[in-house]
LUMDOTOR-418470 format. One record per atom (N, C-alpha, C): residue number from 1; atom name; x, y, z. Coordinates in steps of 0.2 Angstrom, whole numbers, plus 5000, padded with zeros to 4 digits. Layout:
REM residues N
<node num="NUM" atome="CA" px="X" py="Y" pz="Z"/>
...
//
This chain:
REM residues 78
<node num="1" atome="N" px="5666" py="5335" pz="5498"/>
<node num="1" atome="CA" px="5659" py="5337" pz="5500"/>
<node num="1" atome="C" px="5654" py="5333" pz="5496"/>
<node num="2" atome="N" px="5649" py="5332" pz="5500"/>
<node num="2" atome="CA" px="5643" py="5327" pz="5497"/>
<node num="2" atome="C" px="5641" py="5330" pz="5491"/>
<node num="3" atome="N" px="5639" py="5325" pz="5486"/>
<node num="3" atome="CA" px="5637" py="5326" pz="5480"/>
<node num="3" atome="C" px="5629" py="5329" pz="5480"/>
<node num="4" atome="N" px="5626" py="5328" pz="5485"/>
<node num="4" atome="CA" px="5619" py="5330" pz="5485"/>
<node num="4" atome="C" px="5617" py="5336" pz="5489"/>
<node num="5" atome="N" px="5622" py="5340" pz="5490"/>
<node num="5" atome="CA" px="5622" py="5347" pz="5493"/>
<node num="5" atome="C" px="5617" py="5351" pz="5489"/>
<node num="6" atome="N" px="5613" py="5355" pz="5492"/>
<node num="6" atome="CA" px="5608" py="5359" pz="5489"/>
<node num="6" atome="C" px="5609" py="5366" pz="5491"/>
<node num="7" atome="N" px="5610" py="5371" pz="5486"/>
<node num="7" atome="CA" px="5611" py="5378" pz="5488"/>
<node num="7" atome="C" px="5604" py="5381" pz="5486"/>
<node num="8" atome="N" px="5600" py="5382" pz="5491"/>
<node num="8" atome="CA" px="5593" py="5385" pz="5490"/>
<node num="8" atome="C" px="5587" py="5382" pz="5493"/>
<node num="9" atome="N" px="5582" py="5384" pz="5491"/>
<node num="9" atome="CA" px="5575" py="5381" pz="5494"/>
<node num="9" atome="C" px="5574" py="5374" pz="5491"/>
<node num="10" atome="N" px="5572" py="5370" pz="5496"/>
<node num="10" atome="CA" px="5570" py="5363" pz="5495"/>
<node num="10" atome="C" px="5563" py="5362" pz="5496"/>
<node num="11" atome="N" px="5559" py="5360" pz="5491"/>
<node num="11" atome="CA" px="5552" py="5358" pz="5492"/>
<node num="11" atome="C" px="5551" py="5351" pz="5492"/>
<node num="12" atome="N" px="5547" py="5349" pz="5497"/>
<node num="12" atome="CA" px="5545" py="5342" pz="5498"/>
<node num="12" atome="C" px="5537" py="5341" pz="5498"/>
<node num="13" atome="N" px="5535" py="5338" pz="5493"/>
<node num="13" atome="CA" px="5527" py="5338" pz="5492"/>
<node num="13" atome="C" px="5525" py="5331" pz="5495"/>
<node num="14" atome="N" px="5520" py="5331" pz="5499"/>
<node num="14" atome="CA" px="5517" py="5325" pz="5502"/>
<node num="14" atome="C" px="5510" py="5325" pz="5500"/>
<node num="15" atome="N" px="5508" py="5320" pz="5496"/>
<node num="15" atome="CA" px="5502" py="5319" pz="5493"/>
<node num="15" atome="C" px="5497" py="5314" pz="5496"/>
<node num="16" atome="N" px="5499" py="5312" pz="5502"/>
<node num="16" atome="CA" px="5494" py="5307" pz="5505"/>
<node num="16" atome="C" px="5490" py="5311" pz="5511"/>
<node num="17" atome="N" px="5484" py="5311" pz="5510"/>
<node num="17" atome="CA" px="5479" py="5314" pz="5515"/>
<node num="17" atome="C" px="5479" py="5322" pz="5515"/>
<node num="18" atome="N" px="5475" py="5325" pz="5519"/>
<node num="18" atome="CA" px="5474" py="5332" pz="5520"/>
<node num="18" atome="C" px="5479" py="5335" pz="5525"/>
<node num="19" atome="N" px="5481" py="5341" pz="5524"/>
<node num="19" atome="CA" px="5485" py="5344" pz="5530"/>
<node num="19" atome="C" px="5483" py="5351" pz="5530"/>
<node num="20" atome="N" px="5482" py="5353" pz="5537"/>
<node num="20" atome="CA" px="5480" py="5360" pz="5538"/>
<node num="20" atome="C" px="5486" py="5365" pz="5536"/>
<node num="21" atome="N" px="5484" py="5371" pz="5534"/>
<node num="21" atome="CA" px="5489" py="5376" pz="5533"/>
<node num="21" atome="C" px="5489" py="5381" pz="5540"/>
<node num="22" atome="N" px="5494" py="5381" pz="5543"/>
<node num="22" atome="CA" px="5494" py="5385" pz="5550"/>
<node num="22" atome="C" px="5498" py="5391" pz="5549"/>
<node num="23" atome="N" px="5496" py="5397" pz="5551"/>
<node num="23" atome="CA" px="5500" py="5403" pz="5551"/>
<node num="23" atome="C" px="5507" py="5402" pz="5555"/>
<node num="24" atome="N" px="5512" py="5405" pz="5553"/>
<node num="24" atome="CA" px="5518" py="5405" pz="5557"/>
<node num="24" atome="C" px="5519" py="5411" pz="5560"/>
<node num="25" atome="N" px="5521" py="5411" pz="5567"/>
<node num="25" atome="CA" px="5522" py="5418" pz="5570"/>
<node num="25" atome="C" px="5527" py="5422" pz="5567"/>
<node num="26" atome="N" px="5531" py="5420" pz="5563"/>
<node num="26" atome="CA" px="5536" py="5425" pz="5560"/>
<node num="26" atome="C" px="5534" py="5426" pz="5553"/>
<node num="27" atome="N" px="5528" py="5425" pz="5551"/>
<node num="27" atome="CA" px="5526" py="5427" pz="5544"/>
<node num="27" atome="C" px="5526" py="5434" pz="5543"/>
<node num="28" atome="N" px="5528" py="5436" pz="5537"/>
<node num="28" atome="CA" px="5528" py="5443" pz="5535"/>
<node num="28" atome="C" px="5523" py="5445" pz="5530"/>
<node num="29" atome="N" px="5519" py="5450" pz="5530"/>
<node num="29" atome="CA" px="5514" py="5452" pz="5525"/>
<node num="29" atome="C" px="5516" py="5459" pz="5523"/>
<node num="30" atome="N" px="5516" py="5460" pz="5517"/>
<node num="30" atome="CA" px="5517" py="5467" pz="5514"/>
<node num="30" atome="C" px="5510" py="5469" pz="5511"/>
<node num="31" atome="N" px="5508" py="5475" pz="5512"/>
<node num="31" atome="CA" px="5502" py="5478" pz="5509"/>
<node num="31" atome="C" px="5503" py="5485" pz="5507"/>
<node num="32" atome="N" px="5500" py="5487" pz="5501"/>
<node num="32" atome="CA" px="5500" py="5494" pz="5499"/>
<node num="32" atome="C" px="5493" py="5496" pz="5499"/>
<node num="33" atome="N" px="5491" py="5500" pz="5503"/>
<node num="33" atome="CA" px="5483" py="5502" pz="5504"/>
<node num="33" atome="C" px="5482" py="5509" pz="5503"/>
<node num="34" atome="N" px="5476" py="5511" pz="5502"/>
<node num="34" atome="CA" px="5474" py="5518" pz="5502"/>
<node num="34" atome="C" px="5468" py="5519" pz="5507"/>
<node num="35" atome="N" px="5468" py="5525" pz="5510"/>
<node num="35" atome="CA" px="5463" py="5527" pz="5514"/>
<node num="35" atome="C" px="5463" py="5535" pz="5516"/>
<node num="36" atome="N" px="5458" py="5539" pz="5514"/>
<node num="36" atome="CA" px="5458" py="5546" pz="5515"/>
<node num="36" atome="C" px="5457" py="5548" pz="5523"/>
<node num="37" atome="N" px="5453" py="5544" pz="5526"/>
<node num="37" atome="CA" px="5452" py="5545" pz="5533"/>
<node num="37" atome="C" px="5455" py="5541" pz="5538"/>
<node num="38" atome="N" px="5461" py="5538" pz="5537"/>
<node num="38" atome="CA" px="5465" py="5534" pz="5542"/>
<node num="38" atome="C" px="5468" py="5539" pz="5546"/>
<node num="39" atome="N" px="5470" py="5537" pz="5552"/>
<node num="39" atome="CA" px="5473" py="5541" pz="5557"/>
<node num="39" atome="C" px="5480" py="5542" pz="5555"/>
<node num="40" atome="N" px="5482" py="5549" pz="5553"/>
<node num="40" atome="CA" px="5488" py="5551" pz="5550"/>
<node num="40" atome="C" px="5494" py="5550" pz="5555"/>
<node num="41" atome="N" px="5493" py="5549" pz="5561"/>
<node num="41" atome="CA" px="5499" py="5548" pz="5566"/>
<node num="41" atome="C" px="5500" py="5541" pz="5566"/>
<node num="42" atome="N" px="5495" py="5536" pz="5564"/>
<node num="42" atome="CA" px="5497" py="5529" pz="5564"/>
<node num="42" atome="C" px="5499" py="5527" pz="5557"/>
<node num="43" atome="N" px="5496" py="5530" pz="5552"/>
<node num="43" atome="CA" px="5498" py="5529" pz="5545"/>
<node num="43" atome="C" px="5500" py="5535" pz="5541"/>
<node num="44" atome="N" px="5506" py="5537" pz="5542"/>
<node num="44" atome="CA" px="5508" py="5543" pz="5538"/>
<node num="44" atome="C" px="5509" py="5542" pz="5531"/>
<node num="45" atome="N" px="5507" py="5547" pz="5527"/>
<node num="45" atome="CA" px="5507" py="5547" pz="5520"/>
<node num="45" atome="C" px="5514" py="5545" pz="5517"/>
<node num="46" atome="N" px="5514" py="5540" pz="5513"/>
<node num="46" atome="CA" px="5520" py="5538" pz="5509"/>
<node num="46" atome="C" px="5526" py="5535" pz="5514"/>
<node num="47" atome="N" px="5524" py="5533" pz="5519"/>
<node num="47" atome="CA" px="5529" py="5530" pz="5524"/>
<node num="47" atome="C" px="5527" py="5523" pz="5526"/>
<node num="48" atome="N" px="5532" py="5518" pz="5526"/>
<node num="48" atome="CA" px="5530" py="5511" pz="5528"/>
<node num="48" atome="C" px="5529" py="5511" pz="5535"/>
<node num="49" atome="N" px="5524" py="5507" pz="5537"/>
<node num="49" atome="CA" px="5522" py="5506" pz="5544"/>
<node num="49" atome="C" px="5523" py="5499" pz="5546"/>
<node num="50" atome="N" px="5526" py="5498" pz="5552"/>
<node num="50" atome="CA" px="5527" py="5491" pz="5555"/>
<node num="50" atome="C" px="5521" py="5490" pz="5560"/>
<node num="51" atome="N" px="5517" py="5485" pz="5558"/>
<node num="51" atome="CA" px="5511" py="5484" pz="5563"/>
<node num="51" atome="C" px="5512" py="5478" pz="5567"/>
<node num="52" atome="N" px="5512" py="5478" pz="5574"/>
<node num="52" atome="CA" px="5513" py="5473" pz="5578"/>
<node num="52" atome="C" px="5506" py="5471" pz="5582"/>
<node num="53" atome="N" px="5501" py="5476" pz="5581"/>
<node num="53" atome="CA" px="5495" py="5475" pz="5584"/>
<node num="53" atome="C" px="5489" py="5477" pz="5579"/>
<node num="54" atome="N" px="5487" py="5472" pz="5575"/>
<node num="54" atome="CA" px="5483" py="5473" pz="5569"/>
<node num="54" atome="C" px="5476" py="5475" pz="5572"/>
<node num="55" atome="N" px="5474" py="5473" pz="5577"/>
<node num="55" atome="CA" px="5467" py="5475" pz="5580"/>
<node num="55" atome="C" px="5467" py="5482" pz="5581"/>
<node num="56" atome="N" px="5472" py="5485" pz="5584"/>
<node num="56" atome="CA" px="5472" py="5492" pz="5585"/>
<node num="56" atome="C" px="5473" py="5496" pz="5579"/>
<node num="57" atome="N" px="5477" py="5493" pz="5574"/>
<node num="57" atome="CA" px="5478" py="5496" pz="5568"/>
<node num="57" atome="C" px="5471" py="5497" pz="5564"/>
<node num="58" atome="N" px="5467" py="5491" pz="5564"/>
<node num="58" atome="CA" px="5461" py="5491" pz="5561"/>
<node num="58" atome="C" px="5456" py="5496" pz="5563"/>
<node num="59" atome="N" px="5456" py="5498" pz="5570"/>
<node num="59" atome="CA" px="5452" py="5503" pz="5572"/>
<node num="59" atome="C" px="5454" py="5510" pz="5570"/>
<node num="60" atome="N" px="5460" py="5511" pz="5568"/>
<node num="60" atome="CA" px="5463" py="5518" pz="5566"/>
<node num="60" atome="C" px="5463" py="5518" pz="5558"/>
<node num="61" atome="N" px="5461" py="5513" pz="5555"/>
<node num="61" atome="CA" px="5462" py="5512" pz="5548"/>
<node num="61" atome="C" px="5457" py="5516" pz="5543"/>
<node num="62" atome="N" px="5452" py="5519" pz="5546"/>
<node num="62" atome="CA" px="5447" py="5523" pz="5543"/>
<node num="62" atome="C" px="5442" py="5518" pz="5539"/>
<node num="63" atome="N" px="5438" py="5521" pz="5535"/>
<node num="63" atome="CA" px="5433" py="5518" pz="5531"/>
<node num="63" atome="C" px="5433" py="5519" pz="5524"/>
<node num="64" atome="N" px="5436" py="5524" pz="5521"/>
<node num="64" atome="CA" px="5435" py="5526" pz="5514"/>
<node num="64" atome="C" px="5439" py="5522" pz="5509"/>
<node num="65" atome="N" px="5445" py="5519" pz="5511"/>
<node num="65" atome="CA" px="5449" py="5516" pz="5506"/>
<node num="65" atome="C" px="5450" py="5508" pz="5507"/>
<node num="66" atome="N" px="5455" py="5506" pz="5505"/>
<node num="66" atome="CA" px="5456" py="5499" pz="5505"/>
<node num="66" atome="C" px="5460" py="5496" pz="5511"/>
<node num="67" atome="N" px="5462" py="5500" pz="5516"/>
<node num="67" atome="CA" px="5466" py="5498" pz="5521"/>
<node num="67" atome="C" px="5463" py="5494" pz="5526"/>
<node num="68" atome="N" px="5457" py="5496" pz="5529"/>
<node num="68" atome="CA" px="5453" py="5493" pz="5534"/>
<node num="68" atome="C" px="5451" py="5486" pz="5531"/>
<node num="69" atome="N" px="5448" py="5486" pz="5525"/>
<node num="69" atome="CA" px="5446" py="5480" pz="5522"/>
<node num="69" atome="C" px="5452" py="5475" pz="5521"/>
<node num="70" atome="N" px="5458" py="5477" pz="5519"/>
<node num="70" atome="CA" px="5463" py="5473" pz="5518"/>
<node num="70" atome="C" px="5466" py="5470" pz="5525"/>
<node num="71" atome="N" px="5466" py="5474" pz="5530"/>
<node num="71" atome="CA" px="5467" py="5471" pz="5537"/>
<node num="71" atome="C" px="5462" py="5466" pz="5539"/>
<node num="72" atome="N" px="5456" py="5467" pz="5538"/>
<node num="72" atome="CA" px="5451" py="5463" pz="5540"/>
<node num="72" atome="C" px="5450" py="5456" pz="5536"/>
<node num="73" atome="N" px="5453" py="5457" pz="5530"/>
<node num="73" atome="CA" px="5452" py="5451" pz="5525"/>
<node num="73" atome="C" px="5458" py="5446" pz="5526"/>
<node num="74" atome="N" px="5463" py="5448" pz="5530"/>
<node num="74" atome="CA" px="5468" py="5443" pz="5531"/>
<node num="74" atome="C" px="5467" py="5439" pz="5538"/>
<node num="75" atome="N" px="5465" py="5433" pz="5537"/>
<node num="75" atome="CA" px="5463" py="5429" pz="5543"/>
<node num="75" atome="C" px="5468" py="5428" pz="5548"/>
<node num="76" atome="N" px="5474" py="5427" pz="5546"/>
<node num="76" atome="CA" px="5480" py="5426" pz="5550"/>
<node num="76" atome="C" px="5482" py="5432" pz="5554"/>
<node num="77" atome="N" px="5479" py="5438" pz="5552"/>
<node num="77" atome="CA" px="5481" py="5444" pz="5556"/>
<node num="77" atome="C" px="5476" py="5446" pz="5561"/>
<node num="78" atome="N" px="5470" py="5443" pz="5561"/>
<node num="78" atome="CA" px="5465" py="5444" pz="5566"/>
<node num="78" atome="C" px="5466" py="5442" pz="5573"/>
//
C-alpha cells in the first residue's frame, strides 16, 4: 500500500489570486428557528422539516420569530 494514503478530509489551500465561493447544489443547511405565526401544517411544532422550495417556505414562515428572517438571510437559498 502507498505510504501517502490519507484517511479523511484533505484541504488544499491556494493563495494566488481571488476565487469566488459558489454554492453547491447538494449543500445542506440546518436551522433551529422560532415563529408563533408560521403555518402549522408547513412547520409543525418540534418536528424537523425538509425544505426543497425555500421561496414557498418563506411565504409560510410568518413574521413574529426568527424563521422568515433566517430563510431570507441565507443568500444561497433564495
